N, C-alpha and C positions, 0 to 999 in steps of 0.2 A: 663207423657205419651206424651203430645204434644211436649215436648222437644225431646223425643226419635224419634218421627215421623219426626220432623223437621231435626234432625241430620241425620236420614236415608235418607231423601230426598236430603239433601245437598251432602252427600257422594255419593249417586247414580248419581247425576248430575255431580259431579267432575269426577267420574269414566267414565261416558259416554263421557264427554268432552275430556278426555285423549284418549279414544279409537277412537273417531272421528278424532282427530288431527293425530294420527298415520296412519289411513287409508288415509287421504288426502295426506300426505307426500309421500306415496309409489307410487303415480301416477305422471307422468311427468307434467311439466308446460303446455305443449301442446300435444295433441294427436300425437303420432308418433315421439316424440323427441328421439334421439339416445343418450344413455348414454355412456360415455367413458368406455371401457373394456380393461384392460391392456393386456389381452391375445390376443386381436384382433387388437387393435388400436396403431398407432404410437404416442409415448409419446411426440414427438416434434410438433405434429399438435396442433395449438393454435386456439381457438375460439376468435372472436373479440367481440366487443360490450361492453356496459356499465355494470360494476359490479352491478350498481344500478338496472339494469333490469334483472340481473341473467343470462347473456349470452343468451339472447333471439335470436332464429333463425327463419327466416321466412319460412313458408310453401308455397306451390304453391297457396293456396287460400288466402294468406295475402299480395299480391302485388308483389310476386316473380314469376309472370306467364311467362314472356318471356324466351325463350331458349337462354341463354347467353354464347355461345361458339364461339370463333373466327372461322369464316368460316361457322357458323351455323351447323345444323345437317348434312348437306351434307359432311362437312369436317370429321366428325366422321365416316360416312358411307364409305367414300373413304379410310380412314385409316384402317377400319375394313376389307375391301376387300383385301388390301395389306397384312394384317396379316394372312388371310386365316385360321380362327379359326374353328376347326371341331373336332368331336369325331369319333372314329372308330365304335362306336355303332350307330346304326340308330335310335336315340331317337328323340322324338318330344316334344315340350312344350315351356315354357317361363322361362327365368331367369331374374329377376329384381335386379339391383344393385342400392341401395339407399345410398346417401352419403351427406356430408355437404361441401359446398363451403364457405370458410371464406372470410372476407373482403379484402384479398389480392389475391383472386382467387386460393388459394391452397385448395386441397381436403383432406378429412379424414373421419373417422368414417363410413367406408364402411360396408354395410349389404346386404346379398343376400336372395332372396326368389325364390323358384322353384315351377313351376306349370305345370301340365299336360296340353294338348291341351284343355281340358274342364275346366281349371282353378282351379283344385284341387291340394292341397299340394302334392308334390312328390319329389323324388330324381332323378336328371337327370344324375348324374355322376360327381364324384369329379374332374376328370381330366379336363372336359369341364368347370366346374364351376371355377376352378383355372385359366384356360386360359382367361376366360371372365373377372374375377376379375383383373388379371394382366393387361389386355388390358384397362379396365376402369380406373385403377390407373395410367396408362401411359398417359391418356388424359390430356394435360397441357394447354389447351386453354380456360379454364373457366374464365369468366370475373367477376370482383367484381360488386356488385350491390349497388345502393344508393337508399334509399327510404326516401322521405321527408327530403333530405339533410344529411342523416346519412348513413355511410358505414355499411352494414349489412352482416351477415352470412345468407345463405339460403340453403334449402334442394333441391337436384336435384336427379332425378332417370333416369335410362336408362333401358328399357326392351328389351331383346334380344329374338327374336322369333327363335326357333330351329326347323328345318325340316330335317329329315333324318340325324341327327347328325351335321348339319352345320347351322351356323347363317345365316338366310335368310333375316332378317329385324331388324332394330333398331327402337324402339318406345320411346317416343312419337313422 
């Protein structure tokens, strides 16, 4: 009887251990990591970093705080004014484009989030979203970052404020 209880306990422990490991692996290494998606992402975009670290990318709260674009945010704002991105629909809200800048200053892994003026998930219009995504992808002044002597990948985001169908402001 004791052997049966011992065997049951060992098997239960092994089963729980296997389940725990599966759950841990389904979560990204860092909250908010963007996983490659062959339907959305450019296969030629390469992450940098040590394979030993598992292609670790820095978040804004991990030392990648400065806005690293040639000409700063004002250069993006001026380029946006020239593009005159708008929608025929008089929609309001926010579109955030989040992406990765690699150690060469190249961008990839773009993701969009849409929000109403009261910051609730919403759809603002595919045409406007596509224009904003195309504009964001065209920005080629992102500068590589170095943290503690290492060239690193880092996440960046731009939030576009939409008023009456027109981009009125770029945040942050």
